[in-house]
N, CA, C and O atoms as CSV, one atom per row, in Angstrom:
chain,resi,resn,atom,element,x,y,z
A,1,UNK,N,N,65.038,-40.745,42.034
A,1,UNK,CA,C,65.921,-40.417,40.934
A,1,UNK,C,C,67.177,-41.282,41.020
A,1,UNK,O,O,67.808,-41.370,42.073
A,2,UNK,N,N,67.531,-41.912,39.915
A,2,UNK,CA,C,68.707,-42.766,39.868
A,2,UNK,C,C,69.920,-41.907,39.528
A,2,UNK,O,O,69.934,-41.194,38.525
A,3,UNK,N,N,70.919,-41.988,40.369
A,3,UNK,CA,C,72.144,-41.218,40.158
A,3,UNK,C,C,73.132,-42.021,39.320
A,3,UNK,O,O,73.069,-43.249,39.259
A,4,UNK,N,N,74.045,-41.298,38.677
A,4,UNK,CA,C,75.075,-41.941,37.874
A,4,UNK,C,C,75.925,-42.871,38.742
A,4,UNK,O,O,76.310,-42.520,39.858
A,5,UNK,N,N,76.203,-44.038,38.221
A,5,UNK,CA,C,77.178,-44.947,38.824
A,5,UNK,C,C,77.835,-45.706,37.679
A,5,UNK,O,O,77.204,-45.927,36.645
A,6,UNK,N,N,79.082,-46.106,37.846
A,6,UNK,CA,C,79.749,-46.867,36.791
A,6,UNK,C,C,79.003,-48.165,36.450
A,6,UNK,O,O,79.011,-48.607,35.301
A,7,UNK,N,N,78.366,-48.763,37.448
A,7,UNK,CA,C,77.640,-50.017,37.210
A,7,UNK,C,C,76.402,-49.784,36.339
A,7,UNK,O,O,76.141,-50.535,35.400
A,8,UNK,N,N,75.651,-48.740,36.662
A,8,UNK,CA,C,74.461,-48.408,35.861
A,8,UNK,C,C,74.886,-48.026,34.450
A,8,UNK,O,O,74.273,-48.455,33.473
A,9,UNK,N,N,75.942,-47.216,34.347
A,9,UNK,CA,C,76.444,-46.796,33.036
A,9,UNK,C,C,76.864,-47.999,32.206
A,9,UNK,O,O,76.572,-48.064,31.012
A,10,UNK,N,N,77.549,-48.954,32.834
A,10,UNK,CA,C,78.007,-50.149,32.124
A,10,UNK,C,C,76.820,-50.983,31.632
A,10,UNK,O,O,76.838,-51.484,30.508
A,11,UNK,N,N,75.796,-51.130,32.463
A,11,UNK,CA,C,74.617,-51.901,32.046
A,11,UNK,C,C,73.901,-51.222,30.886
A,11,UNK,O,O,73.495,-51.881,29.929
A,12,UNK,N,N,73.748,-49.915,30.971
A,12,UNK,CA,C,73.099,-49.168,29.893
A,12,UNK,C,C,73.865,-49.378,28.584
A,12,UNK,O,O,73.272,-49.678,27.548
A,13,UNK,N,N,75.174,-49.218,28.644
A,13,UNK,CA,C,75.987,-49.343,27.428
A,13,UNK,C,C,75.987,-50.763,26.881
A,13,UNK,O,O,75.969,-50.960,25.666
A,14,UNK,N,N,76.007,-51.741,27.758
A,14,UNK,CA,C,75.961,-53.137,27.311
A,14,UNK,C,C,74.655,-53.424,26.560
A,14,UNK,O,O,74.657,-54.083,25.520
A,15,UNK,N,N,73.569,-52.932,27.090
A,15,UNK,CA,C,72.270,-53.159,26.459
A,15,UNK,C,C,72.116,-52.353,25.168
A,15,UNK,O,O,71.533,-52.834,24.196
A,16,UNK,N,N,72.645,-51.116,25.165
A,16,UNK,CA,C,72.629,-50.324,23.931
A,16,UNK,C,C,73.416,-51.021,22.830
A,16,UNK,O,O,72.982,-51.062,21.679
A,17,UNK,N,N,74.570,-51.568,23.185
A,17,UNK,CA,C,75.432,-52.232,22.209
A,17,UNK,C,C,74.766,-53.457,21.600
A,17,UNK,O,O,75.111,-53.861,20.490
A,18,UNK,N,N,73.824,-54.046,22.310
A,18,UNK,CA,C,73.092,-55.200,21.796
A,18,UNK,C,C,71.924,-54.778,20.904
A,18,UNK,O,O,71.246,-55.622,20.318
A,19,UNK,N,N,71.695,-53.463,20.806
A,19,UNK,CA,C,70.646,-52.964,19.935
A,19,UNK,C,C,69.363,-52.576,20.636
A,19,UNK,O,O,68.389,-52.213,19.978
A,20,UNK,N,N,69.339,-52.644,21.945
A,20,UNK,CA,C,68.144,-52.249,22.693
A,20,UNK,C,C,68.051,-50.727,22.712
A,20,UNK,O,O,69.075,-50.046,22.774
A,21,UNK,N,N,66.858,-50.198,22.660
A,21,UNK,CA,C,66.700,-48.736,22.645
A,21,UNK,C,C,66.884,-48.171,24.047
A,21,UNK,O,O,66.642,-48.848,25.047
A,22,UNK,N,N,67.314,-46.927,24.095
A,22,UNK,CA,C,67.501,-46.257,25.385
A,22,UNK,C,C,66.169,-46.152,26.123
A,22,UNK,O,O,66.116,-46.330,27.340
A,23,UNK,N,N,65.108,-45.867,25.398
A,23,UNK,CA,C,63.783,-45.766,26.036
A,23,UNK,C,C,63.386,-47.084,26.684
A,23,UNK,O,O,62.846,-47.099,27.791
A,24,UNK,N,N,63.652,-48.190,25.994
A,24,UNK,CA,C,63.326,-49.505,26.536
A,24,UNK,C,C,64.139,-49.798,27.796
A,24,UNK,O,O,63.606,-50.295,28.788
A,25,UNK,N,N,65.417,-49.489,27.746
A,25,UNK,CA,C,66.296,-49.717,28.900
A,25,UNK,C,C,65.799,-48.907,30.096
A,25,UNK,O,O,65.740,-49.413,31.217
A,26,UNK,N,N,65.448,-47.667,29.852
A,26,UNK,CA,C,65.069,-46.758,30.941
A,26,UNK,C,C,63.683,-47.026,31.506
A,26,UNK,O,O,63.292,-46.393,32.486
A,27,UNK,N,N,62.937,-47.939,30.919
A,27,UNK,CA,C,61.639,-48.335,31.489
A,27,UNK,C,C,61.822,-49.201,32.729
A,27,UNK,O,O,60.928,-49.278,33.572
A,28,UNK,N,N,62.987,-49.858,32.844
A,28,UNK,CA,C,63.246,-50.692,34.016
A,28,UNK,C,C,63.283,-49.815,35.267
A,28,UNK,O,O,63.800,-48.698,35.238
A,29,UNK,N,N,62.734,-50.328,36.356
A,29,UNK,CA,C,62.595,-49.539,37.582
A,29,UNK,C,C,63.926,-49.068,38.157
A,29,UNK,O,O,63.994,-48.003,38.770
A,30,UNK,N,N,64.972,-49.845,37.965
A,30,UNK,CA,C,66.267,-49.469,38.557
A,30,UNK,C,C,67.096,-48.554,37.657
A,30,UNK,O,O,68.239,-48.229,37.976
A,31,UNK,N,N,66.515,-48.144,36.539
A,31,UNK,CA,C,67.237,-47.311,35.573
A,31,UNK,C,C,66.800,-45.847,35.672
A,31,UNK,O,O,65.684,-45.552,36.099
A,32,UNK,N,N,67.692,-44.938,35.273
A,32,UNK,CA,C,67.341,-43.516,35.262
A,32,UNK,C,C,66.446,-43.190,34.070
A,32,UNK,O,O,66.240,-44.025,33.190
A,33,UNK,N,N,65.926,-41.987,34.051
A,33,UNK,CA,C,65.164,-41.521,32.894
A,33,UNK,C,C,66.124,-41.329,31.725
A,33,UNK,O,O,67.298,-41.017,31.923
A,34,UNK,N,N,65.625,-41.514,30.520
A,34,UNK,CA,C,66.465,-41.390,29.320
A,34,UNK,C,C,67.115,-40.017,29.223
A,34,UNK,O,O,68.266,-39.896,28.804
A,35,UNK,N,N,66.376,-38.988,29.609
A,35,UNK,CA,C,66.935,-37.634,29.542
A,35,UNK,C,C,68.157,-37.491,30.449
A,35,UNK,O,O,69.088,-36.757,30.119
A,36,UNK,N,N,68.163,-38.179,31.579
A,36,UNK,CA,C,69.329,-38.136,32.473
A,36,UNK,C,C,70.524,-38.833,31.841
A,36,UNK,O,O,71.657,-38.368,31.962
A,37,UNK,N,N,70.271,-39.938,31.173
A,37,UNK,CA,C,71.363,-40.671,30.514
A,37,UNK,C,C,71.995,-39.800,29.433
A,37,UNK,O,O,73.218,-39.730,29.315
A,38,UNK,N,N,71.156,-39.146,28.653
A,38,UNK,CA,C,71.664,-38.256,27.606
A,38,UNK,C,C,72.456,-37.116,28.239
A,38,UNK,O,O,73.502,-36.726,27.719
A,39,UNK,N,N,71.977,-36.587,29.337
A,39,UNK,CA,C,72.684,-35.518,30.041
A,39,UNK,C,C,74.045,-36.007,30.540
A,39,UNK,O,O,75.032,-35.276,30.459
A,40,UNK,N,N,74.104,-37.249,31.059
A,40,UNK,CA,C,75.377,-37.808,31.506
A,40,UNK,C,C,76.371,-37.852,30.335
A,40,UNK,O,O,77.546,-37.520,30.488
A,41,UNK,N,N,75.878,-38.264,29.182
A,41,UNK,CA,C,76.755,-38.359,28.008
A,41,UNK,C,C,77.200,-36.970,27.552
A,41,UNK,O,O,78.377,-36.759,27.260
A,42,UNK,N,N,76.279,-36.040,27.490
A,42,UNK,CA,C,76.618,-34.688,27.047
A,42,UNK,C,C,77.598,-34.006,27.996
A,42,UNK,O,O,78.463,-33.245,27.560
A,43,UNK,N,N,77.466,-34.276,29.280
A,43,UNK,CA,C,78.347,-33.664,30.288
A,43,UNK,C,C,79.578,-34.510,30.558
A,43,UNK,O,O,80.453,-34.108,31.325
A,44,UNK,N,N,79.651,-35.672,29.937
A,44,UNK,CA,C,80.764,-36.615,30.110
A,44,UNK,C,C,80.988,-36.955,31.579
A,44,UNK,O,O,82.121,-36.975,32.062
A,45,UNK,N,N,79.892,-37.220,32.276
A,45,UNK,CA,C,79.962,-37.596,33.684
A,45,UNK,C,C,80.734,-38.909,33.813
A,45,UNK,O,O,80.371,-39.912,33.200
A,46,UNK,N,N,81.778,-38.895,34.596
A,46,UNK,CA,C,82.563,-40.113,34.819
A,46,UNK,C,C,83.167,-40.699,33.557
A,46,UNK,O,O,83.445,-41.898,33.507
A,47,UNK,N,N,83.378,-39.877,32.533
A,47,UNK,CA,C,83.923,-40.383,31.271
A,47,UNK,C,C,82.915,-41.175,30.455
A,47,UNK,O,O,83.289,-42.008,29.629
A,48,UNK,N,N,81.641,-40.914,30.689
A,48,UNK,CA,C,80.559,-41.688,30.070
A,48,UNK,C,C,80.384,-41.397,28.584
A,48,UNK,O,O,79.882,-42.254,27.856
A,49,UNK,N,N,80.777,-40.228,28.114
A,49,UNK,CA,C,80.490,-39.829,26.723
A,49,UNK,C,C,81.060,-40.820,25.711
A,49,UNK,O,O,80.347,-41.247,24.803
A,50,UNK,N,N,82.312,-41.186,25.849
A,50,UNK,CA,C,82.952,-42.102,24.895
A,50,UNK,C,C,82.332,-43.490,24.970
A,50,UNK,O,O,82.065,-44.114,23.943
A,51,UNK,N,N,82.106,-43.965,26.170
A,51,UNK,CA,C,81.495,-45.279,26.384
A,51,UNK,C,C,80.106,-45.321,25.737
A,51,UNK,O,O,79.752,-46.292,25.069
A,52,UNK,N,N,79.339,-44.273,25.941
A,52,UNK,CA,C,77.987,-44.176,25.388
A,52,UNK,C,C,78.017,-44.133,23.865
A,52,UNK,O,O,77.239,-44.823,23.208
A,53,UNK,N,N,78.914,-43.324,23.303
A,53,UNK,CA,C,79.018,-43.209,21.839
A,53,UNK,C,C,79.390,-44.541,21.210
A,53,UNK,O,O,78.829,-44.917,20.181
A,54,UNK,N,N,80.320,-45.251,21.807
A,54,UNK,CA,C,80.729,-46.555,21.274
A,54,UNK,C,C,79.590,-47.570,21.371
A,54,UNK,O,O,79.378,-48.363,20.454
A,55,UNK,N,N,78.868,-47.539,22.473
A,55,UNK,CA,C,77.740,-48.458,22.644
A,55,UNK,C,C,76.640,-48.161,21.632
A,55,UNK,O,O,76.044,-49.079,21.069
A,56,UNK,N,N,76.375,-46.888,21.404
A,56,UNK,CA,C,75.363,-46.500,20.419
A,56,UNK,C,C,75.739,-47.022,19.036
A,56,UNK,O,O,74.911,-47.614,18.344
A,57,UNK,N,N,76.993,-46.802,18.637
A,57,UNK,CA,C,77.421,-47.252,17.312
A,57,UNK,C,C,77.330,-48.772,17.191
A,57,UNK,O,O,76.861,-49.285,16.176
A,58,UNK,N,N,77.770,-49.488,18.212
A,58,UNK,CA,C,77.669,-50.949,18.198
A,58,UNK,C,C,76.203,-51.377,18.091
A,58,UNK,O,O,75.877,-52.330,17.383
A,59,UNK,N,N,75.330,-50.668,18.796
A,59,UNK,CA,C,73.901,-50.987,18.742
A,59,UNK,C,C,73.314,-50.776,17.360
A,59,UNK,O,O,72.448,-51.535,16.926
A,60,UNK,N,N,73.784,-49.746,16.666
A,60,UNK,CA,C,73.292,-49.513,15.308
A,60,UNK,C,C,73.738,-50.632,14.365
A,60,UNK,O,O,72.976,-51.050,13.493
A,61,UNK,N,N,74.953,-51.109,14.535
A,61,UNK,CA,C,75.416,-52.230,13.709
A,61,UNK,C,C,74.629,-53.509,14.042
A,61,UNK,O,O,74.335,-54.310,13.155
A,62,UNK,N,N,74.298,-53.690,15.313
A,62,UNK,CA,C,73.465,-54.832,15.707
A,62,UNK,C,C,72.087,-54.718,15.052
A,62,UNK,O,O,71.501,-55.717,14.635
A,63,UNK,N,N,71.581,-53.491,14.968
A,63,UNK,CA,C,70.291,-53.253,14.321
A,63,UNK,C,C,70.352,-53.615,12.838
A,63,UNK,O,O,69.390,-54.149,12.287
A,64,UNK,N,N,71.473,-53.328,12.201
A,64,UNK,CA,C,71.633,-53.682,10.784
A,64,UNK,C,C,71.578,-55.191,10.601
A,64,UNK,O,O,70.986,-55.679,9.638
A,65,UNK,N,N,72.184,-55.927,11.508
A,65,UNK,CA,C,72.113,-57.389,11.434
A,65,UNK,C,C,70.688,-57.871,11.691
A,65,UNK,O,O,70.244,-58.857,11.102
A,66,UNK,N,N,69.984,-57.178,12.564
A,66,UNK,CA,C,68.601,-57.535,12.855
A,66,UNK,C,C,67.728,-57.383,11.609
A,66,UNK,O,O,66.778,-58.142,11.420
A,67,UNK,N,N,68.045,-56.414,10.768
A,67,UNK,CA,C,67.300,-56.232,9.517
A,67,UNK,C,C,67.346,-57.512,8.695
A,67,UNK,O,O,66.329,-57.950,8.156
A,68,UNK,N,N,68.521,-58.104,8.602
A,68,UNK,CA,C,68.656,-59.353,7.845
A,68,UNK,C,C,67.823,-60.472,8.464
A,68,UNK,O,O,67.183,-61.243,7.749
A,69,UNK,N,N,67.832,-60.560,9.791
A,69,UNK,CA,C,67.046,-61.588,10.459
A,69,UNK,C,C,65.552,-61.405,10.185
A,69,UNK,O,O,64.842,-62.374,9.913
A,70,UNK,N,N,65.086,-60.172,10.257
A,70,UNK,CA,C,63.670,-59.903,10.008
A,70,UNK,C,C,63.318,-60.264,8.572
A,70,UNK,O,O,62.304,-60.914,8.318
A,71,UNK,N,N,64.160,-59.839,7.634
A,71,UNK,CA,C,63.891,-60.090,6.220
A,71,UNK,C,C,63.949,-61.581,5.878
A,71,UNK,O,O,63.189,-62.053,5.033
A,72,UNK,N,N,64.842,-62.318,6.527
A,72,UNK,CA,C,65.017,-63.740,6.216
A,72,UNK,C,C,64.010,-64.643,6.922
A,72,UNK,O,O,63.844,-65.798,6.529
A,73,UNK,N,N,63.338,-64.144,7.951
A,73,UNK,CA,C,62.408,-64.961,8.724
A,73,UNK,C,C,61.076,-65.099,7.990
A,73,UNK,O,O,60.267,-64.172,7.965
A,74,UNK,N,N,60.870,-66.250,7.406
A,74,UNK,CA,C,59.618,-66.518,6.682
A,74,UNK,C,C,58.677,-67.406,7.495
A,74,UNK,O,O,57.668,-67.879,6.972
A,75,UNK,N,N,58.995,-67.633,8.754
A,75,UNK,CA,C,58.245,-68.593,9.564
A,75,UNK,C,C,56.785,-68.217,9.774
A,75,UNK,O,O,55.958,-69.098,10.007
A,76,UNK,N,N,56.447,-66.942,9.700
A,76,UNK,CA,C,55.056,-66.527,9.918
A,76,UNK,C,C,54.466,-65.836,8.690
A,76,UNK,O,O,53.481,-65.106,8.797
A,77,UNK,N,N,55.064,-66.064,7.540
A,77,UNK,CA,C,54.580,-65.422,6.311
A,77,UNK,C,C,53.279,-66.037,5.799
A,77,UNK,O,O,52.577,-65.423,4.996
A,78,UNK,N,N,52.958,-67.234,6.257
A,78,UNK,CA,C,51.706,-67.875,5.832
A,78,UNK,C,C,50.928,-68.344,7.058
A,78,UNK,O,O,51.493,-68.598,8.122
A,79,UNK,N,N,49.632,-68.449,6.874
A,79,UNK,CA,C,48.756,-68.976,7.922
A,79,UNK,C,C,47.895,-70.073,7.312
A,79,UNK,O,O,47.600,-70.070,6.117
A,80,UNK,N,N,47.503,-71.009,8.165
A,80,UNK,CA,C,46.627,-72.092,7.722
A,80,UNK,C,C,45.180,-71.676,7.883
A,80,UNK,O,O,44.773,-71.173,8.930
A,81,UNK,N,N,44.416,-71.891,6.837
A,81,UNK,CA,C,42.981,-71.614,6.880
A,81,UNK,C,C,42.246,-72.870,6.429
A,81,UNK,O,O,42.874,-73.856,6.043
A,82,UNK,N,N,40.936,-72.836,6.477
A,82,UNK,CA,C,40.155,-73.976,6.005
A,82,UNK,C,C,40.382,-74.223,4.522
A,82,UNK,O,O,40.247,-75.349,4.044
A,83,UNK,N,N,40.726,-73.168,3.800
A,83,UNK,CA,C,40.972,-73.285,2.371
A,83,UNK,C,C,42.442,-73.630,2.076
A,83,UNK,O,O,42.817,-73.775,0.912
A,84,UNK,N,N,43.259,-73.760,3.099
A,84,UNK,CA,C,44.674,-74.077,2.922
A,84,UNK,C,C,45.557,-72.918,3.356
A,84,UNK,O,O,45.109,-71.984,4.021
A,85,UNK,N,N,46.798,-73.000,2.971
A,85,UNK,CA,C,47.766,-71.956,3.336
A,85,UNK,C,C,47.494,-70.677,2.542
A,85,UNK,O,O,47.155,-70.723,1.360
A,86,UNK,N,N,47.647,-69.546,3.213
A,86,UNK,CA,C,47.549,-68.259,2.523
A,86,UNK,C,C,48.565,-67.311,3.138
A,86,UNK,O,O,48.994,-67.492,4.278
A,87,UNK,N,N,48.938,-66.315,2.380
A,87,UNK,CA,C,49.901,-65.330,2.852
A,87,UNK,C,C,49.306,-64.544,4.011
A,87,UNK,O,O,48.141,-64.148,3.966
A,88,UNK,N,N,50.088,-64.324,5.027
A,88,UNK,CA,C,49.680,-63.484,6.144
A,88,UNK,C,C,50.149,-62.064,5.823
A,88,UNK,O,O,51.228,-61.643,6.241
A,89,UNK,N,N,49.329,-61.346,5.082
A,89,UNK,CA,C,49.732,-60.023,4.583
A,89,UNK,C,C,49.980,-59.038,5.718
A,89,UNK,O,O,50.822,-58.149,5.592
A,90,UNK,N,N,49.256,-59.187,6.825
A,90,UNK,CA,C,49.469,-58.300,7.970
A,90,UNK,C,C,50.878,-58.503,8.540
A,90,UNK,O,O,51.585,-57.535,8.822
A,91,UNK,N,N,51.274,-59.761,8.704
A,91,UNK,CA,C,52.607,-60.056,9.230
A,91,UNK,C,C,53.692,-59.581,8.255
A,91,UNK,O,O,54.694,-59.002,8.676
A,92,UNK,N,N,53.499,-59.817,6.990
A,92,UNK,CA,C,54.475,-59.407,5.981
A,92,UNK,C,C,54.612,-57.887,5.967
A,92,UNK,O,O,55.726,-57.366,5.899
A,93,UNK,N,N,53.491,-57.175,6.031
A,93,UNK,CA,C,53.530,-55.710,6.049
A,93,UNK,C,C,54.221,-55.204,7.312
A,93,UNK,O,O,54.985,-54.241,7.256
A,94,UNK,N,N,53.962,-55.836,8.432
A,94,UNK,CA,C,54.599,-55.427,9.688
A,94,UNK,C,C,56.108,-55.659,9.621
A,94,UNK,O,O,56.883,-54.833,10.101
A,95,UNK,N,N,56.521,-56.763,9.036
A,95,UNK,CA,C,57.947,-57.049,8.880
A,95,UNK,C,C,58.601,-56.001,7.986
A,95,UNK,O,O,59.709,-55.544,8.267
A,96,UNK,N,N,57.930,-55.629,6.934
A,96,UNK,CA,C,58.455,-54.591,6.036
A,96,UNK,C,C,58.585,-53.267,6.780
A,96,UNK,O,O,59.580,-52.560,6.623
A,97,UNK,N,N,57.595,-52.934,7.581
A,97,UNK,CA,C,57.643,-51.707,8.375
A,97,UNK,C,C,58.822,-51.740,9.350
A,97,UNK,O,O,59.523,-50.741,9.510
A,98,UNK,N,N,59.038,-52.869,9.992
A,98,UNK,CA,C,60.160,-53.008,10.931
A,98,UNK,C,C,61.494,-52.806,10.215
A,98,UNK,O,O,62.380,-52.117,10.723
A,99,UNK,N,N,61.632,-53.401,9.049
A,99,UNK,CA,C,62.864,-53.245,8.265
A,99,UNK,C,C,63.032,-51.796,7.830
A,99,UNK,O,O,64.107,-51.218,7.990
A,100,UNK,N,N,61.984,-51.213,7.285
A,100,UNK,CA,C,62.068,-49.836,6.790
A,100,UNK,C,C,62.394,-48.839,7.906
A,100,UNK,O,O,63.170,-47.907,7.700
A,101,UNK,N,N,61.807,-49.035,9.072
A,101,UNK,CA,C,62.075,-48.132,10.193
A,101,UNK,C,C,63.543,-48.210,10.602
A,101,UNK,O,O,64.168,-47.186,10.878
A,102,UNK,N,N,64.085,-49.406,10.641
A,102,UNK,CA,C,65.489,-49.579,11.012
A,102,UNK,C,C,66.410,-49.010,9.941
A,102,UNK,O,O,67.416,-48.376,10.259
A,103,UNK,N,N,66.074,-49.232,8.683
A,103,UNK,CA,C,66.890,-48.680,7.592
A,103,UNK,C,C,66.905,-47.160,7.654
A,103,UNK,O,O,67.957,-46.543,7.485
A,104,UNK,N,N,65.764,-46.559,7.892
A,104,UNK,CA,C,65.691,-45.101,7.973
A,104,UNK,C,C,66.548,-44.592,9.130
A,104,UNK,O,O,67.333,-43.658,8.964
A,105,UNK,N,N,66.392,-45.208,10.298
A,105,UNK,CA,C,67.153,-44.771,11.458
A,105,UNK,C,C,68.655,-44.904,11.210
A,105,UNK,O,O,69.421,-43.994,11.526
A,106,UNK,N,N,69.070,-46.024,10.650
A,106,UNK,CA,C,70.496,-46.223,10.378
A,106,UNK,C,C,71.023,-45.201,9.376
A,106,UNK,O,O,72.150,-44.724,9.511
A,107,UNK,N,N,70.216,-44.861,8.374
A,107,UNK,CA,C,70.671,-43.887,7.373
A,107,UNK,C,C,70.874,-42.508,7.995
A,107,UNK,O,O,71.665,-41.713,7.488
A,108,UNK,N,N,70.171,-42.220,9.081
A,108,UNK,CA,C,70.311,-40.930,9.756
A,108,UNK,C,C,71.404,-40.950,10.819
A,108,UNK,O,O,72.128,-39.969,10.986
A,109,UNK,N,N,71.524,-42.051,11.529
A,109,UNK,CA,C,72.478,-42.115,12.630
A,109,UNK,C,C,73.898,-42.448,12.172
A,109,UNK,O,O,74.865,-41.966,12.763
A,110,UNK,N,N,74.032,-43.262,11.134
A,110,UNK,CA,C,75.351,-43.601,10.578
A,110,UNK,C,C,75.308,-43.424,9.066
A,110,UNK,O,O,75.415,-44.401,8.325
A,111,UNK,N,N,75.152,-42.188,8.600
A,111,UNK,CA,C,74.955,-41.961,7.162
A,111,UNK,C,C,76.139,-42.385,6.298
A,111,UNK,O,O,75.945,-42.786,5.151
A,112,UNK,N,N,77.350,-42.304,6.821
A,112,UNK,CA,C,78.510,-42.704,6.018
A,112,UNK,C,C,78.526,-44.199,5.759
A,112,UNK,O,O,79.070,-44.655,4.754
A,113,UNK,N,N,77.934,-44.957,6.661
A,113,UNK,CA,C,77.905,-46.412,6.524
A,113,UNK,C,C,76.609,-46.878,5.862
A,113,UNK,O,O,76.640,-47.703,4.948
A,114,UNK,N,N,75.472,-46.352,6.321
A,114,UNK,CA,C,74.173,-46.859,5.888
A,114,UNK,C,C,73.343,-45.860,5.081
A,114,UNK,O,O,72.220,-46.176,4.687
A,115,UNK,N,N,73.865,-44.683,4.834
A,115,UNK,CA,C,73.124,-43.679,4.076
A,115,UNK,C,C,73.185,-43.958,2.589
A,115,UNK,O,O,74.009,-44.743,2.119
A,116,UNK,N,N,72.302,-43.306,1.860
A,116,UNK,CA,C,72.315,-43.417,0.412
A,116,UNK,C,C,73.571,-42.762,-0.118
A,116,UNK,O,O,73.982,-41.701,0.352
A,117,UNK,N,N,74.169,-43.397,-1.088
A,117,UNK,CA,C,75.365,-42.840,-1.705
A,117,UNK,C,C,74.961,-41.696,-2.626
A,117,UNK,O,O,74.032,-41.824,-3.424
A,118,UNK,N,N,75.660,-40.596,-2.508
A,118,UNK,CA,C,75.398,-39.451,-3.364
A,118,UNK,C,C,76.389,-39.468,-4.519
A,118,UNK,O,O,77.585,-39.679,-4.316
A,119,UNK,N,N,75.902,-39.251,-5.701
A,119,UNK,CA,C,76.774,-39.149,-6.862
A,119,UNK,C,C,76.711,-37.738,-7.397
A,119,UNK,O,O,75.636,-37.158,-7.549
A,120,UNK,N,N,77.865,-37.204,-7.677
A,120,UNK,CA,C,77.958,-35.862,-8.215
A,120,UNK,C,C,78.263,-35.980,-9.696
A,120,UNK,O,O,79.258,-36.589,-10.091
A,121,UNK,N,N,77.412,-35.400,-10.500
A,121,UNK,CA,C,77.636,-35.415,-11.943
A,121,UNK,C,C,78.147,-34.059,-12.366
A,121,UNK,O,O,77.707,-33.021,-11.870
A,122,UNK,N,N,79.081,-34.089,-13.291
A,122,UNK,CA,C,79.674,-32.853,-13.775
A,122,UNK,C,C,79.776,-32.948,-15.284
A,122,UNK,O,O,80.255,-33.941,-15.831
A,123,UNK,N,N,79.332,-31.931,-15.925
A,123,UNK,CA,C,79.457,-31.911,-17.380
A,123,UNK,C,C,80.135,-30.617,-17.787
A,123,UNK,O,O,79.959,-29.576,-17.154
A,124,UNK,N,N,80.902,-30.701,-18.839
A,124,UNK,CA,C,81.620,-29.545,-19.348
A,124,UNK,C,C,81.033,-29.190,-20.699
A,124,UNK,O,O,80.996,-30.012,-21.615
A,125,UNK,N,N,80.578,-27.961,-20.808
A,125,UNK,CA,C,80.054,-27.501,-22.094
A,125,UNK,C,C,81.196,-26.852,-22.866
A,125,UNK,O,O,82.274,-26.612,-22.323
A,126,UNK,N,N,80.945,-26.578,-24.115
A,126,UNK,CA,C,81.974,-25.908,-24.920
A,126,UNK,C,C,82.300,-24.545,-24.330
A,126,UNK,O,O,83.459,-24.131,-24.333
A,127,UNK,N,N,81.287,-23.842,-23.821
A,127,UNK,CA,C,81.526,-22.536,-23.195
A,127,UNK,C,C,82.467,-22.674,-22.007
A,127,UNK,O,O,83.392,-21.878,-21.843
A,128,UNK,N,N,82.225,-23.698,-21.170
A,128,UNK,CA,C,83.078,-23.917,-20.005
A,128,UNK,C,C,84.493,-24.255,-20.438
A,128,UNK,O,O,85.458,-23.764,-19.854
A,129,UNK,N,N,84.619,-25.090,-21.458
A,129,UNK,CA,C,85.947,-25.455,-21.959
A,129,UNK,C,C,86.677,-24.223,-22.484
A,129,UNK,O,O,87.876,-24.074,-22.247
A,130,UNK,N,N,85.978,-23.342,-23.189
A,130,UNK,CA,C,86.597,-22.117,-23.703
A,130,UNK,C,C,87.046,-21.211,-22.560
A,130,UNK,O,O,88.123,-20.619,-22.617
A,131,UNK,N,N,86.217,-21.107,-21.527
A,131,UNK,CA,C,86.563,-20.283,-20.375
A,131,UNK,C,C,87.822,-20.836,-19.693
A,131,UNK,O,O,88.731,-20.083,-19.342
A,132,UNK,N,N,87.861,-22.163,-19.513
A,132,UNK,CA,C,89.025,-22.783,-18.881
A,132,UNK,C,C,90.275,-22.603,-19.734
A,132,UNK,O,O,91.350,-22.330,-19.200
A,133,UNK,N,N,90.150,-22.753,-21.060
A,133,UNK,CA,C,91.299,-22.579,-21.956
A,133,UNK,C,C,91.808,-21.145,-21.889
A,133,UNK,O,O,93.019,-20.922,-21.864
A,134,UNK,N,N,90.912,-20.178,-21.860
A,134,UNK,CA,C,91.305,-18.778,-21.755
A,134,UNK,C,C,92.012,-18.495,-20.431
A,134,UNK,O,O,93.001,-17.764,-20.394
A,135,UNK,N,N,91.508,-19.068,-19.365
A,135,UNK,CA,C,92.124,-18.873,-18.056
A,135,UNK,C,C,93.517,-19.478,-18.022
A,135,UNK,O,O,94.447,-18.886,-17.475
A,136,UNK,N,N,93.657,-20.659,-18.610
A,136,UNK,CA,C,94.979,-21.294,-18.659
A,136,UNK,C,C,95.953,-20.449,-19.472
A,136,UNK,O,O,97.115,-20.294,-19.095
A,137,UNK,N,N,95.477,-19.907,-20.581
A,137,UNK,CA,C,96.332,-19.092,-21.461
A,137,UNK,C,C,96.819,-17.839,-20.719
A,137,UNK,O,O,97.988,-17.462,-20.799
A,138,UNK,N,N,95.866,-17.197,-19.981
A,138,UNK,CA,C,96.232,-16.006,-19.221
A,138,UNK,C,C,97.216,-16.331,-18.095
A,138,UNK,O,O,98.082,-15.524,-17.759
A,139,UNK,N,N,97.068,-17.515,-17.524
A,139,UNK,CA,C,97.944,-17.923,-16.422
A,139,UNK,C,C,99.285,-18.429,-16.938
A,139,UNK,O,O,100.201,-18.662,-16.149
A,140,UNK,N,N,99.411,-18.601,-18.241
A,140,UNK,CA,C,100.667,-19.089,-18.809
A,140,UNK,C,C,100.860,-20.580,-18.641
A,140,UNK,O,O,101.990,-21.068,-18.629
A,141,UNK,N,N,99.777,-21.297,-18.513
A,141,UNK,CA,C,99.864,-22.742,-18.333
A,141,UNK,C,C,99.693,-23.438,-19.649
A,141,UNK,O,O,99.735,-24.667,-19.707
């Protein structure tokens, strides 16, 4: 079992900030289990909670930039065949899946930044206007 140390915590946060997943980081032999890292953050072991939160947020922003790289990379969109170039639909579909998965995760983890904007519509009917006018009259406004 890997115990908390400032060095391990710093490496975890550095890698998270670059957009690497916690599960991927924790696969390394010298790293703790992901559940232990989460426990360190929840318990604020050694002041880890703030460091972890900042690294997570930075990692999500790195992921947003990665979306652009995936979408802009057309290097494997076609393959050469005996009949000539053709679209590599499997690669294109996989790229779309990668983008969509990241967009979904970002919309949940940083909804104020990457979530769908909600619009509130309000309409006033004549009945509502009459009710408001009556209330104003009673209030002396």
